[in-house]
C-alpha positions in Angstrom: 22.3 41.2 -17.2 23.0 39.9 -20.7 20.9 37.3 -22.5 23.8 34.9 -22.3 24.0 35.3 -18.6 20.3 34.8 -18.2 20.5 31.6 -20.2 23.5 30.4 -18.2 21.6 31.1 -14.9 18.5 29.3 -16.2 20.6 26.3 -17.2 22.3 26.2 -13.8 19.0 26.4 -12.0 17.5 23.6 -14.2 20.6 21.5 -13.5 20.3 22.0 -9.8 16.6 21.3 -9.9 17.1 18.0 -11.9 20.0 17.1 -9.5 17.8 17.6 -6.5 15.1 15.4 -8.0 17.7 12.7 -8.7 18.9 13.0 -5.1 15.4 12.8 -3.6 14.0 10.1 -5.9 13.0 6.7 -4.4 13.8 3.2 -5.4 12.5 0.2 -3.5 14.9 -1.8 -1.5 15.8 -5.2 -2.9 14.1 -8.0 -0.9 16.3 -10.3 1.1 16.1 -14.0 0.9 14.4 -14.3 4.3 11.7 -11.9 3.1 10.6 -14.4 0.5 9.5 -16.8 3.2 6.7 -16.8 5.8 5.6 -18.5 8.9 2.1 -19.8 9.7 0.3 -21.4 12.7 1.4 -25.0 11.9 2.6 -25.7 15.4 6.1 -26.3 14.2 7.5 -22.9 13.6 8.5 -24.0 10.1 9.5 -21.5 7.4 7.7 -21.7 4.0 8.4 -20.2 0.6 6.2 -17.4 -0.6 4.8 -17.6 -4.2 7.1 -16.1 -6.9 7.0 -12.4 -7.3 4.2 -10.9 -9.4 5.4 -9.5 -12.7 3.7 -7.5 -15.5 3.8 -10.6 -17.8 0.5 -12.3 -18.5 -0.1 -15.3 -16.3 -1.2 -18.6 -17.8 -2.6 -20.2 -14.7 -5.7 -19.1 -12.8 -5.1 -17.6 -9.3 -5.2 -20.2 -6.5 -7.4 -18.1 -4.3 -10.3 -15.7 -4.6 -9.0 -13.0 -2.2 -5.7 -12.0 -0.7 -5.7 -9.5 2.2 -2.4 -7.7 2.8 -2.0 -6.1 6.2 1.1 -3.8 6.6 2.0 -4.0 10.3 4.5 -2.0 12.3 4.3 -2.3 16.0 0.6 -3.2 15.8 0.4 -5.8 18.6 -2.1 -3.7 20.5 -4.4 -2.9 17.6 -4.3 -5.9 15.3 -7.0 -8.1 17.1 -10.0 -5.9 16.1 -9.0 -6.0 12.4 -8.4 -9.7 12.5 -11.7 -10.5 14.3 -13.7 -8.6 11.7 -11.8 -9.8 8.7 -11.8 -13.4 9.6 -15.5 -13.4 10.5 -16.3 -12.0 7.1 -13.9 -14.1 5.1 -14.8 -17.4 6.8 -18.4 -16.7 6.0 -18.0 -15.6 2.4 -14.8 -17.2 1.2 -13.8 -20.1 3.4 -11.0 -22.0 1.9 -10.5 -19.4 -0.8 -8.6 -16.6 0.9 -5.4 -15.7 2.6 -4.2 -13.0 5.0 -0.7 -11.8 4.6 0.6 -10.0 7.7 3.7 -8.0 6.6 5.6 -7.3 9.8 7.6 -4.2 8.9 10.5 -4.9 11.3 8.4 -4.4 14.4 10.0 -4.4 17.8 6.9 -5.2 19.8 6.4 -8.8 18.7 3.7 -8.1 16.1 4.6 -11.1 14.0 4.5 -13.6 16.8 1.3 -12.1 18.1 -0.3 -12.5 14.7 0.6 -16.2 14.7 -1.1 -16.6 18.1 -4.1 -14.8 16.8 -4.3 -17.2 13.9 -4.4 -20.0 16.5 -7.0 -18.3 18.6 -9.2 -17.8 15.5 -8.8 -21.5 14.7 -7.5 -20.7 11.2 -6.1 -23.6 9.2 -2.3 -23.4 8.6 -1.3 -21.2 5.6 -4.5 -19.1 5.7 -2.6 -16.5 7.6 1.0 -16.0 6.5 3.4 -13.8 8.5 6.2 -12.3 6.5 8.9 -10.4 8.5 10.9 -7.7 6.8 14.5 -7.5 8.0 14.6 -3.7 7.9 11.7 -1.2 8.1 10.5 -0.2 4.7 7.5 1.9 5.5 3.9 1.2 4.9 4.2 1.5 1.1 7.1 -0.9 1.0 5.2 -3.4 3.2 2.1 -3.2 1.1 4.0 -3.6 -2.2 6.0 -6.6 -0.8 2.8 -8.3 0.3 0.9 -7.7 -3.0 3.8 -8.9 -5.1 3.7 -12.3 -3.3 -0.1 -12.7 -3.0 -2.1 -15.4 -4.8 -5.6 -14.0 -4.9 -7.7 -13.1 -7.9 -8.6 -9.9 -6.0 -6.0 -8.2 -3.7 -7.0 -5.9 -0.9 -4.7 -4.0 1.4 -6.2 -3.0 4.7 -4.8 -1.0 7.6 -4.0 -3.1 10.7 -6.0 -0.8 13.0 -9.4 -1.9 11.6 -10.5 1.7 11.1 -12.5 0.7 8.0 -15.4 -1.7 8.5 -14.0 -4.9 6.9 -17.4 -6.1 5.5 -17.3 -3.0 3.2 -14.9 -5.1 1.1 -18.2 -6.3 -0.5 -18.8 -2.8 -1.8 -15.3 -2.8 -3.4 -15.9 -6.2 -5.0 -19.3 -5.1 -6.3 -17.5 -2.3 -8.1 -14.5 -4.2 -9.4 -15.8 -7.7 -10.3 -18.1 -6.7 -13.2 -15.4 -4.8 -15.0 -13.5 -6.4 -17.9 -9.8 -5.9 -17.7 -7.7 -4.2 -15.0 -9.6 -2.2 -12.4 -9.0 -0.6 -9.0 -11.6 0.1 -6.3 -10.7 2.3 -3.3 -12.4 3.0 0.0 -13.2 6.7 0.6 -14.0 8.8 3.6 -14.8 11.9 1.6 -18.5 11.6 2.5 -17.6 11.8 6.2 -15.9 15.3 6.2 -18.7 16.9 8.2 -19.3 14.0 10.6 -18.1 13.7 14.2 -15.5 11.1 13.3 -13.6 13.8 11.3 -14.7 17.0 13.0 -13.5 15.9 16.4 -10.0 15.3 15.2 -7.4 17.9 16.2 -7.8 21.1 14.2 -4.2 21.1 13.2 -4.5 17.5 11.9 -7.5 18.4 9.8 -5.7 21.5 8.5 -2.6 19.6 7.5 -4.6 16.9 5.8 -6.5 19.5 3.9 -3.2 21.1 2.7 -2.0 17.6 1.6 -5.2 16.9 -0.3 -4.9 20.3 -2.0 -1.3 19.4 -3.1 -2.6 16.0 -4.4 -5.2 17.8 -6.5 -2.6 20.3 -7.9 -0.2 17.6 -8.8 -2.6 15.5 -10.8 -5.0 13.3 -8.9 -8.2 15.2 -9.5 -10.8 12.5 -9.9 -10.2 11.0 -6.4 -11.4 12.8 -3.3 -9.7 10.6 -0.7 -6.3 9.2 -1.8 -5.1 8.1 1.7 -7.8 5.7 2.9 -6.0 2.4 3.8 -8.6 0.2 2.1 -7.8 -0.4 -1.5 -8.6 -3.3 -3.8 -7.1 -4.5 -7.1 -8.0 -7.2 -9.5 -4.9 -9.3 -10.4 -4.5 -7.6 -13.8 -4.3 -4.1 -12.3 -1.9 -5.3 -9.6 0.4 -6.6 -12.3 0.3 -3.3 -14.0 1.0 -1.2 -10.9 3.0 -2.8 -8.1 6.1 -4.1 -10.0 6.6 -0.4 -10.9 6.3 1.2 -7.4 9.1 3.5 -6.3 7.7 5.1 -3.1 7.7 3.1 0.1 6.5 5.6 2.6 3.2 7.3 3.3 2.6 8.9 -0.2 2.7 5.5 -1.9 -1.1 5.6 -2.2 -0.7 8.6 -4.6 1.8 6.7 -6.8 -0.6 3.8 -7.0 -3.3 6.1 -8.4 -0.8 7.9 -10.7 0.3 4.6 -12.2 -3.3 3.6 -12.6 -4.2 6.9 -14.4 -1.0 6.7 -16.6 -2.1 3.3 -17.8 -5.8 4.3 -18.0 -6.9 1.7 -15.4 -10.4 2.7 -14.1 -10.6 3.7 -10.5 -13.8 3.4 -8.5 -14.1 5.4 -5.3 -16.4 3.8 -2.9 -17.8 5.3 0.3 -16.9 3.1 3.3 -17.6 3.2 7.1 -14.6 4.5 9.0 -13.8 5.5 12.5 -10.7 7.1 14.2 -8.6 4.6 16.0 -6.1 5.7 18.7 -2.4 4.8 18.2 -1.7 6.3 14.7 1.9 6.1 13.6 1.7 9.4 11.7 3.7 12.2 13.3 1.6 15.2 12.2 4.3 17.7 11.5 7.2 15.5 10.5 5.4 12.9 8.4 3.0 15.3 6.6 5.9 17.6 5.6 7.7 14.5 4.3 4.6 13.4 2.5 4.3 16.8 0.7 8.0 16.6 -0.4 7.6 13.0 -1.6 4.4 13.9 -3.5 6.2 16.7 -5.4 9.2 14.5 -6.1 7.0 11.6 -7.3 4.9 13.7 -9.6 7.7 15.6 -11.1 9.8 12.5 -11.5 7.1 10.9 -13.7 6.7 14.2 -15.7 10.4 14.5 -16.4 11.0 10.8 -17.0 13.1 9.9 -14.0 10.4 7.4 -13.0 8.7 5.2 -15.6 6.7 2.0 -16.0 10.0 0.1 -15.7 9.5 -2.7 -13.1 11.9 -0.7 -10.9 11.4 -3.1 -8.0 12.8 -6.1 -9.8 16.0 -7.3 -8.2 19.0 -6.1 -10.2 21.4 -8.0 -8.0 21.5 -11.2 -6.0 19.3 -11.2 -3.0 21.0 -10.5 0.3 21.1 -13.6 2.4 19.4 -12.6 5.7 
């Protein structure tokens, strides 16, 4: 084969590779008009406007609240109570009147949103402490988290899984790490210290093997200073949220890795904090299907940043009029 033929073949392969990345890349769905509104337990069923979308621009006003808790929820009616019981007990004790809980109902079909409103009533929460936002179409966990964070009011923003697998009071550990830092900072819960405990060992061998393979890929593709990227318990001060979430592309399971990539690209310090965690039945992860998709998304996300397909470009900003739904 001549040198010219080799160069032509290499060029063709590069073009195919670049084209595949363009085909597989992610962009967040533009939010609809109804997704900028929420309901609360006001006894009237009224619809209220969410705060304006968070942007990278410096804010002049101080945050209205101390803590915002974003809970992505897809068909979580049967698992949400435990998480709400723990979180409300802690927040009412430590931050009464200075917190909000945003339940982002990711187009559930089991009545999760309505159930959350009834739980707010049961827990005797004042109206507007819990806000239930309903997405018109399922976006995935990452899309739900991003949507909630972008409309949150807190000085510190936590996203926590709806199953309550992480002990909620461990939020104090994340705060202890993040509050003293000047400038943007991230603190993430970690289960790395539990690898040899019963909570992890008793999981299916195949599940542990696939998760180990994913963690190896994460290490290879650039997140080398974080042992547990996937724990659903992460906190951001408002400055770091402004620098990360407007630029999020990925809306499915691997979004945690993109959060950490964006933090590292902008030299935002990341504290990894050991938390108490337990396995909760009812996981939405399909072991084979979702973990393979996570691996593909991980490779695409990392290479898209390396090549320049993705950037710190506020990709989630609406480029067209919101759809009226």
